[in-house]
C-alpha positions as CSV (number, residue, x, y, z in Angstrom):
1,M,-3.1,-11.8,-20.6
2,Q,0.5,-13.5,-20.8
3,P,2.9,-11.4,-18.8
4,K,5.9,-9.7,-20.4
5,I,9.2,-10.5,-19.3
6,L,11.7,-7.4,-19.5
7,P,15.2,-7.2,-18.6
8,C,16.4,-4.6,-16.0
9,G,20.1,-4.4,-16.4
10,D,22.2,-7.6,-15.9
11,T,20.7,-8.7,-12.3
12,A,16.9,-8.2,-12.6
13,L,13.9,-8.9,-14.5
14,S,10.4,-7.4,-14.7
15,L,7.3,-9.2,-15.0
16,Q,4.5,-7.1,-16.2
17,F,0.9,-7.9,-16.2
18,G,-0.9,-4.8,-17.4
19,E,-0.5,-1.1,-18.2
20,T,-3.1,0.4,-15.8
21,I,-4.1,0.5,-12.1
22,D,-6.3,-2.8,-12.0
23,A,-7.2,-4.9,-9.1
24,K,-7.1,-8.3,-11.3
25,A,-3.6,-7.4,-12.6
26,N,-2.4,-6.6,-9.1
27,A,-3.9,-9.9,-7.8
28,R,-1.8,-11.8,-10.5
29,V,1.3,-9.9,-9.1
30,I,0.6,-10.8,-5.6
31,A,-0.1,-14.5,-6.4
32,T,3.0,-15.0,-8.6
33,A,5.1,-13.4,-6.1
34,A,3.7,-16.0,-3.5
35,R,4.4,-18.8,-6.0
36,L,7.9,-17.9,-6.6
37,E,8.5,-17.4,-3.0
38,G,7.3,-21.0,-2.4
39,M,9.5,-22.5,-5.2
40,A,12.6,-20.9,-3.7
41,V,14.5,-20.6,-6.8
42,P,18.1,-20.8,-6.2
43,G,19.8,-17.2,-7.0
44,L,16.7,-15.4,-7.0
45,V,17.3,-12.9,-4.0
46,D,14.4,-10.4,-4.0
47,I,10.8,-10.3,-5.2
48,V,9.3,-6.8,-5.3
49,P,5.5,-6.6,-6.1
50,T,4.1,-3.2,-7.4
51,Y,0.9,-2.2,-8.9
52,R,1.1,-4.1,-12.0
53,S,4.5,-5.8,-12.1
54,L,6.9,-7.9,-10.4
55,L,10.5,-7.0,-10.0
56,L,12.8,-10.0,-9.7
57,R,16.5,-9.5,-8.6
58,Y,18.8,-12.4,-9.1
59,D,22.5,-13.3,-8.4
60,P,24.0,-13.9,-12.0
61,E,26.6,-16.0,-10.6
62,I,23.8,-18.6,-9.4
63,V,21.2,-18.2,-12.0
64,S,21.3,-16.5,-15.6
65,G,18.6,-14.3,-16.8
66,A,17.8,-16.8,-19.5
67,R,17.3,-19.6,-17.0
68,L,14.9,-17.4,-14.8
69,E,13.0,-16.4,-18.0
70,T,12.6,-20.2,-18.7
71,I,11.3,-20.8,-15.1
72,L,8.9,-17.8,-15.3
73,A,7.5,-18.9,-18.7
74,G,6.9,-22.4,-17.4
75,L,4.5,-21.2,-14.6
76,A,1.0,-22.5,-15.1
77,P,-1.4,-19.8,-15.6
78,D,-3.7,-21.2,-12.8
79,D,-0.5,-20.8,-10.4
80,C,-0.6,-17.1,-10.8
81,A,-4.3,-16.4,-11.4
82,S,-5.9,-16.5,-8.0
83,E,-5.0,-14.5,-5.1
84,A,-5.0,-15.8,-1.5
85,P,-7.7,-14.6,1.1
86,S,-6.9,-10.9,1.9
87,R,-7.0,-9.3,5.4
88,L,-9.5,-6.6,6.2
89,W,-8.0,-3.9,8.5
90,V,-10.2,-1.2,10.1
91,V,-7.9,1.6,10.8
92,P,-8.9,4.4,13.3
93,C,-8.3,7.8,11.7
94,L,-8.5,11.4,13.4
95,Y,-9.8,13.5,10.7
96,G,-8.7,17.1,10.3
97,G,-6.5,18.8,13.1
98,E,-3.0,19.6,12.8
99,V,-2.0,16.4,10.6
100,G,-5.2,16.3,8.6
101,Q,-4.5,20.0,7.5
102,D,-5.7,19.7,3.9
103,L,-9.4,18.7,5.0
104,D,-10.9,22.0,5.0
105,E,-9.1,23.0,1.8
106,L,-10.1,19.7,0.3
107,A,-13.8,20.5,1.4
108,R,-13.8,24.2,-0.3
109,M,-12.1,22.6,-3.5
110,K,-15.0,20.2,-3.6
111,G,-17.7,22.4,-2.6
112,M,-18.8,20.4,0.2
113,P,-18.5,20.4,4.1
114,P,-15.6,18.5,5.7
115,D,-18.1,16.3,7.5
116,E,-19.2,15.0,4.0
117,I,-15.4,14.4,2.7
118,V,-14.8,12.5,6.1
119,A,-18.2,10.4,5.3
120,L,-17.1,9.6,1.8
121,H,-13.7,8.8,2.7
122,S,-14.5,6.5,5.6
123,A,-17.4,4.7,3.6
124,A,-15.0,3.4,0.9
125,E,-13.2,0.0,1.2
126,Y,-9.6,0.4,-0.2
127,R,-7.2,-2.1,-1.5
128,I,-3.4,-1.9,-0.8
129,Y,-1.8,-2.4,-4.2
130,M,1.8,-2.0,-3.1
131,I,4.2,-1.2,-0.2
132,G,6.8,1.2,-1.3
133,F,8.4,4.5,-1.5
134,A,9.2,4.4,2.3
135,P,9.3,1.2,4.6
136,G,5.6,0.2,5.2
137,F,4.1,3.0,3.2
138,A,0.8,1.5,1.8
139,Y,-0.6,2.8,-1.6
140,L,-4.4,2.6,-1.6
141,G,-6.9,2.0,-4.5
142,G,-10.7,2.5,-4.3
143,L,-10.8,6.3,-3.5
144,P,-14.1,7.6,-4.5
145,E,-13.7,9.6,-7.7
146,I,-15.2,12.7,-6.2
147,L,-12.1,12.7,-4.0
148,H,-9.5,12.3,-6.7
149,T,-7.3,15.4,-6.2
150,P,-4.2,16.5,-7.7
151,R,-1.0,16.4,-5.3
152,L,0.4,19.7,-3.9
153,P,2.4,21.9,-6.3
154,R,5.0,22.3,-3.7
155,P,5.7,19.2,-1.4
156,R,5.7,19.9,2.5
157,Q,9.0,19.1,4.2
158,N,8.0,17.1,7.0
159,I,4.7,15.1,7.3
160,P,4.7,12.6,10.2
161,A,4.0,9.0,10.4
162,G,0.5,7.8,10.4
163,A,-0.8,10.7,8.2
164,I,-3.5,9.5,6.0
165,G,-3.5,11.4,2.4
166,I,-4.9,11.7,-1.2
167,G,-2.8,11.9,-4.2
168,G,-4.5,11.9,-7.6
169,Q,-6.7,8.9,-7.7
170,Q,-4.9,7.0,-4.8
171,G,-5.1,7.2,-1.2
172,N,-2.1,6.4,1.3
173,I,-1.0,5.5,5.0
174,N,2.2,7.3,5.8
175,S,4.7,5.0,7.4
176,V,7.5,7.3,8.5
177,A,8.2,10.8,8.8
178,G,9.4,12.8,5.6
179,P,8.7,15.1,2.7
180,S,5.3,14.8,0.8
181,G,3.3,16.4,-1.7
182,W,0.1,14.4,-0.9
183,R,-2.9,16.1,0.5
184,F,-3.5,14.9,4.1
185,I,-6.7,14.8,5.7
186,G,-6.2,12.6,8.8
187,W,-4.0,10.6,11.2
188,T,-3.9,7.0,12.6
189,P,-2.0,6.2,15.9
190,L,-1.3,2.9,14.1
191,R,2.5,2.2,13.2
192,S,2.4,0.7,9.9
193,F,6.1,0.2,10.1
194,D,8.0,-0.7,13.5
195,P,11.4,-2.3,13.0
196,S,11.1,-3.6,16.7
197,R,8.3,-5.9,15.7
198,T,8.7,-9.5,14.6
199,E,6.9,-8.5,11.3
200,P,8.0,-4.8,10.8
201,F,5.3,-4.2,8.1
202,L,1.8,-4.1,9.6
203,F,0.2,-4.2,6.1
204,R,0.8,-6.1,3.0
205,A,-0.1,-5.7,-0.6
206,G,-3.6,-7.2,-1.3
207,D,-5.0,-6.4,2.1
208,R,-8.1,-4.2,2.2
209,I,-8.5,-1.0,4.6
210,R,-11.6,0.8,5.8
211,F,-11.2,4.1,8.0
212,R,-13.0,4.4,11.3
213,P,-13.3,8.1,12.3
214,I,-12.3,8.8,16.0
215,D,-12.1,11.9,17.9
216,A,-9.0,13.5,19.6
217,A,-9.5,11.8,22.9
218,E,-9.7,8.3,21.6
219,A,-6.6,9.0,19.1
220,Q,-4.5,9.9,22.2
221,V,-5.4,6.9,24.3
222,L,-4.6,4.8,21.2
223,A,-1.4,6.6,20.8
224,G,-0.4,6.0,24.4
225,R,-1.2,2.2,24.0
226,V,0.9,2.1,20.8
227,A,3.6,3.9,22.5
228,A,3.7,1.3,25.3
229,G,4.1,-1.5,22.8
230,E,0.6,-2.8,22.5
231,A,-0.9,-4.1,19.6
232,I,-4.1,-2.1,19.2
233,L,-5.5,-3.7,15.8
234,Q,-6.0,-7.1,14.3
235,P,-7.4,-7.9,10.9
236,E,-11.1,-8.5,11.3
237,A,-11.9,-10.7,8.3
238,M,-10.4,-12.8,5.6
239,A,-12.1,-13.1,2.1
């Protein structure tokens, strides 16, 4: 499918690859973003990949919207069709407890024990479709259908960084503390956003995620190592 090019005011264009949450469309978004970054187009000041589209912010004093559209139209389909190898992260997760406060309620809603919710959630492999909403906040696709659950009718005012939740058909890894209407079932001591790192964002769009259940003792140890500045996790595979 040929992507649609839509104007967003007088300093941005949106390149849309689909209408729904779709891994193939998302792969094209990510591949196109990488292609444009490699081209270093003068006047193109920001490239923002999302689930199904690419927002391109430009400086109209350097490049016109029409010129940018011509550049986009000239991209060969093969340049934007294949995605680079993705990284697999096995993320430690403490299920339940104070942060995973919705686990028991979710189990009641689904008519299954909490351990079964944990088993289902941790057995799946997730795709990071986009980073957004807050710095480093990871939106995850691949949540088992049985775990799809609407968000809370009233958001909570303060959810900590590292909280792992469910919102509709999506999963997430919370990056910074703040309000949220997601249903949270666990917590990871990882810091997906740390401005003191050379690369502040731990994850990027296109990465894959699996969750590894841990107990409170291991979570405490890992949290201490993270607080001391240690990198406790590296991606396990490229595929």
